[in-house]
C-alpha positions as CSV (number, residue, x, y, z in Angstrom):
1,M,-29.3,11.4,-6.0
2,I,-29.3,10.6,-2.3
3,K,-31.2,13.4,-0.6
4,R,-31.8,12.1,2.9
5,F,-29.9,10.1,5.5
6,S,-31.5,7.9,8.0
7,V,-30.3,5.2,10.5
8,L,-31.8,1.8,11.3
9,Y,-31.4,0.7,14.9
10,V,-32.9,-2.8,15.2
11,G,-32.8,-2.8,19.0
12,Q,-29.8,-4.9,19.8
13,I,-28.2,-4.7,23.2
14,D,-24.4,-4.5,23.8
15,L,-23.7,-8.2,23.3
16,E,-21.1,-10.1,25.3
17,N,-18.6,-12.2,23.5
18,P,-19.8,-11.5,19.9
19,G,-18.3,-12.7,16.7
20,V,-17.9,-15.9,14.7
21,D,-16.3,-17.7,17.6
22,G,-18.5,-16.1,20.2
23,T,-21.4,-17.4,22.2
24,P,-23.9,-19.2,19.9
25,A,-27.2,-17.4,19.5
26,D,-29.3,-20.1,21.1
27,E,-27.1,-20.1,24.1
28,R,-27.6,-16.4,24.8
29,R,-30.3,-15.6,27.3
30,Y,-30.3,-12.2,29.0
31,P,-32.4,-10.9,31.9
32,N,-35.0,-8.2,31.4
33,E,-32.9,-5.5,33.0
34,K,-30.2,-6.2,30.4
35,L,-32.7,-6.4,27.5
36,I,-34.3,-3.1,28.2
37,E,-31.0,-1.2,27.9
38,A,-31.8,-1.0,24.2
39,Y,-34.7,1.4,25.0
40,G,-32.3,3.8,26.6
41,N,-29.9,3.4,23.6
42,A,-32.8,4.2,21.3
43,E,-33.5,7.4,23.2
44,N,-29.9,8.5,23.2
45,L,-29.6,7.8,19.5
46,A,-32.8,9.6,18.6
47,K,-31.7,12.7,20.5
48,H,-28.2,12.6,18.8
49,M,-29.7,12.2,15.3
50,D,-32.1,15.0,15.9
51,E,-29.3,17.4,16.9
52,L,-27.3,16.4,13.8
53,G,-30.2,16.9,11.3
54,Y,-30.8,13.3,10.2
55,Y,-34.1,12.7,8.5
56,C,-35.4,9.5,10.1
57,M,-34.6,6.8,12.7
58,W,-35.9,3.4,11.7
59,T,-36.5,0.6,14.2
60,A,-37.5,-3.1,13.6
61,E,-40.4,-5.1,15.0
62,H,-39.5,-8.4,16.6
63,H,-40.7,-10.6,19.4
64,F,-39.4,-13.1,22.0
65,Q,-35.8,-12.2,21.4
66,R,-34.2,-13.2,24.7
67,E,-30.9,-13.4,22.8
68,G,-30.8,-9.6,22.8
69,Y,-30.6,-9.0,19.1
70,E,-33.9,-7.2,18.3
71,V,-36.1,-6.3,21.3
72,F,-38.7,-3.8,20.1
73,P,-42.2,-5.4,19.7
74,N,-44.2,-2.2,19.0
75,L,-42.7,0.4,16.8
76,I,-45.6,2.8,16.7
77,L,-45.7,3.0,20.5
78,Q,-42.0,3.6,20.5
79,G,-42.2,6.2,17.8
80,V,-44.7,8.3,19.7
81,H,-42.5,8.3,22.7
82,L,-39.3,9.2,20.8
83,A,-41.1,11.9,19.0
84,G,-42.0,13.4,22.3
85,I,-38.3,13.8,23.4
86,T,-37.1,15.1,20.0
87,K,-37.9,18.1,17.8
88,Q,-38.0,17.2,14.2
89,L,-36.6,13.7,13.6
90,K,-39.0,11.3,11.9
91,F,-39.5,7.7,13.1
92,G,-40.0,4.9,10.7
93,S,-41.4,1.4,11.4
94,G,-38.9,-0.8,9.7
95,F,-41.1,-2.8,9.6
96,N,-44.5,-3.5,11.2
97,V,-44.9,-7.3,10.7
98,V,-48.4,-7.2,9.4
99,P,-49.2,-10.9,9.9
100,N,-48.6,-10.4,13.6
101,W,-51.5,-7.9,13.7
102,H,-55.2,-7.5,13.1
103,P,-55.0,-5.1,10.1
104,I,-57.6,-2.7,11.5
105,R,-55.8,-2.4,14.9
106,L,-52.5,-1.7,13.1
107,A,-54.2,1.0,10.9
108,E,-55.9,2.6,14.0
109,D,-52.6,2.7,15.9
110,Y,-50.8,4.4,13.1
111,A,-53.6,6.9,12.6
112,M,-53.5,7.9,16.3
113,A,-49.7,8.2,16.1
114,D,-49.9,10.3,13.0
115,I,-52.2,12.7,14.8
116,M,-50.3,12.8,18.1
117,T,-46.9,13.3,16.5
118,K,-48.1,15.7,13.8
119,G,-46.9,13.5,11.0
120,R,-43.5,12.4,12.3
121,L,-44.1,8.7,12.0
122,I,-43.5,6.8,8.8
123,F,-45.5,3.6,8.2
124,G,-43.6,0.6,7.1
125,V,-45.0,-2.9,6.5
126,G,-43.4,-6.3,6.1
127,R,-44.5,-9.9,5.8
128,G,-42.2,-11.2,8.5
129,Y,-39.6,-14.0,8.2
130,Q,-39.0,-15.4,11.7
131,S,-41.0,-18.5,12.3
132,R,-40.8,-18.3,16.0
133,E,-42.8,-15.0,16.1
134,V,-45.1,-15.1,13.1
135,E,-46.3,-18.7,13.6
136,T,-46.7,-18.1,17.4
137,F,-49.1,-15.3,16.6
138,G,-51.1,-17.7,14.5
139,S,-50.1,-16.6,11.0
140,P,-48.2,-18.6,8.3
141,V,-44.6,-17.7,7.4
142,I,-43.0,-21.1,6.7
143,D,-45.5,-21.5,3.8
144,N,-44.4,-18.5,1.8
145,D,-47.4,-18.5,-0.6
146,A,-49.8,-18.6,2.4
147,N,-47.9,-15.7,4.0
148,K,-48.1,-13.6,0.9
149,E,-51.8,-14.3,0.4
150,L,-52.6,-13.3,4.0
151,F,-50.4,-10.2,3.9
152,E,-51.9,-8.9,0.7
153,E,-55.4,-9.3,2.0
154,Q,-54.4,-7.5,5.2
155,M,-52.9,-4.7,3.2
156,E,-56.2,-4.4,1.2
157,I,-58.0,-3.8,4.5
158,I,-55.4,-1.3,5.7
159,F,-55.8,0.7,2.5
160,K,-59.6,0.7,3.0
161,C,-59.1,1.9,6.5
162,F,-56.9,4.8,5.4
163,N,-58.8,5.8,2.2
164,E,-62.5,5.0,2.4
165,D,-65.2,6.8,4.5
166,S,-66.7,3.5,5.3
167,F,-66.0,0.0,4.0
168,T,-66.8,-3.7,3.9
169,H,-64.5,-6.6,3.1
170,E,-65.1,-10.2,2.2
171,G,-62.0,-12.3,1.8
172,K,-60.5,-15.7,2.6
173,H,-59.2,-14.6,6.0
174,Y,-61.5,-11.7,7.0
175,S,-65.2,-10.8,6.8
176,L,-65.7,-7.3,7.9
177,P,-67.7,-6.0,9.6
178,A,-69.3,-8.7,11.7
179,H,-72.9,-8.8,10.7
180,V,-74.4,-8.5,14.2
181,P,-77.2,-6.5,15.8
182,F,-76.2,-3.0,17.0
183,R,-78.6,-0.4,18.3
184,G,-81.5,-2.1,16.7
185,Y,-80.1,-2.8,13.2
186,E,-77.6,-5.1,11.6
187,V,-74.1,-3.7,11.0
188,Q,-73.5,-3.3,7.3
189,D,-70.2,-1.3,7.1
190,I,-67.6,0.3,9.4
191,T,-65.5,3.5,9.5
192,M,-62.1,3.6,10.9
193,V,-61.9,6.3,13.6
194,P,-59.7,8.3,13.7
195,K,-58.1,8.5,10.3
196,P,-54.6,9.8,9.7
197,I,-54.3,13.5,9.0
198,N,-51.5,13.1,6.5
199,T,-52.8,11.4,3.4
200,P,-52.2,9.5,1.3
201,V,-50.3,7.6,3.9
202,E,-46.6,7.1,3.0
203,I,-46.0,3.4,3.2
204,W,-42.6,1.6,2.8
205,Q,-41.9,-2.1,2.4
206,P,-38.7,-4.1,2.0
207,V,-37.9,-5.6,-1.4
208,A,-36.4,-9.0,-1.6
209,S,-37.8,-10.3,-4.9
210,G,-39.1,-9.1,-8.3
211,R,-42.6,-10.2,-7.3
212,T,-42.5,-7.9,-4.3
213,L,-41.2,-5.1,-6.4
214,E,-44.1,-5.4,-8.8
215,Y,-46.6,-5.5,-6.0
216,I,-45.4,-2.4,-4.2
217,A,-45.0,-0.4,-7.4
218,R,-48.6,-1.2,-8.4
219,K,-49.9,-0.4,-4.9
220,G,-48.0,2.9,-4.6
221,I,-45.9,1.6,-1.8
222,K,-42.3,2.8,-1.6
223,G,-39.4,0.3,-1.5
224,V,-36.4,-0.4,0.7
225,V,-33.6,-2.3,-0.9
226,A,-31.0,-3.7,1.4
227,L,-29.2,-5.8,-1.2
228,T,-25.7,-5.0,-2.6
229,G,-24.1,-5.0,-6.0
230,D,-24.2,-2.1,-8.5
231,V,-25.9,-4.1,-11.2
232,L,-28.6,-5.6,-9.0
233,V,-29.4,-2.4,-7.3
234,N,-29.6,-0.5,-10.6
235,Q,-31.9,-3.2,-12.0
236,L,-34.2,-3.1,-9.0
237,F,-34.5,0.7,-9.1
238,N,-35.2,0.8,-12.8
239,T,-37.7,-2.0,-12.6
240,Y,-39.6,-0.2,-9.9
241,K,-39.6,2.9,-12.0
242,D,-41.0,1.0,-15.0
243,F,-43.8,-0.7,-13.0
244,A,-44.8,2.6,-11.4
245,A,-45.0,4.2,-14.9
246,E,-47.4,1.4,-16.0
247,E,-49.7,2.7,-13.1
248,G,-49.4,6.3,-14.2
249,R,-46.7,7.3,-11.7
250,N,-43.9,8.9,-13.6
251,L,-40.9,8.8,-11.2
252,S,-37.3,9.8,-11.5
253,L,-34.8,7.0,-11.0
254,G,-34.6,6.3,-7.3
255,Q,-37.7,8.3,-6.4
256,D,-39.8,6.5,-3.7
257,M,-36.9,4.1,-3.1
258,A,-34.4,3.8,-0.3
259,L,-31.1,2.0,-0.3
260,G,-30.0,0.3,3.0
261,I,-26.2,0.1,3.4
262,G,-24.3,-1.5,6.2
263,F,-21.0,0.0,7.0
264,C,-18.3,0.4,9.7
265,L,-16.5,3.7,10.4
266,G,-12.8,4.0,10.8
267,D,-10.0,6.5,10.3
268,S,-9.0,4.6,7.2
269,E,-10.4,1.9,5.0
270,R,-8.0,-0.7,6.5
271,E,-9.0,0.2,10.1
272,A,-12.7,-0.2,9.2
273,M,-12.1,-3.5,7.5
274,D,-10.1,-4.8,10.5
275,K,-12.9,-3.9,12.8
276,V,-15.4,-6.1,11.0
277,R,-13.1,-8.9,9.8
278,P,-13.8,-12.2,11.7
């Protein structure tokens, strides 16, 4: 049963000449004053959703998008602002691209936001898929296996930040803490300060493969499915439920899962189809 309704606004501006025969993506280049119109759009949407009783507004992290498609690089910062101009609407990070971040900084930023908004931010994580942004930040994404390996180590650190009083970490990509002198002794462990006040932290991740589905179920991460087809969606939801049961989490079908659906509104089915038809 669907119990909550949310909206994803990826941060696009009102594009000129859209469509299949419109201006090609690589030929679009908008000035800053045009790109930042999306921030006002986000404010207006958040206020409207808050008034109508929606559960959550999700936004997407992307970088360098002079084409005007997705122009929000910091979802946690944005969520804190939007929470300040609304009353009860939650704000989801859909998704923080973890390879673009140092995992401790990402965990710290979320913890501060959780405190300042009194629990109105939802933590979402993703591996990234756009080479222009992820590789520019110095992380792999073209090499899918390397990207997955880095992401999973980063998530291990984030879980330690959220859940352990103090921690150390030795991995392929990170050695934490730095073993340096501090106040007359060598640092042996670290504590993330502050910690989120709403624990365990609710974490969401997009699902695009069976391997991801198994990973998130075993880690207690909730899944977002944006694929279509009744048979495929049913299979993914049941598989998540089965993997979770193997970890001792007995869920009802659809629990801890979200289904993303793209749609167009019209006074009739024909009108809606005509709006989106090339």
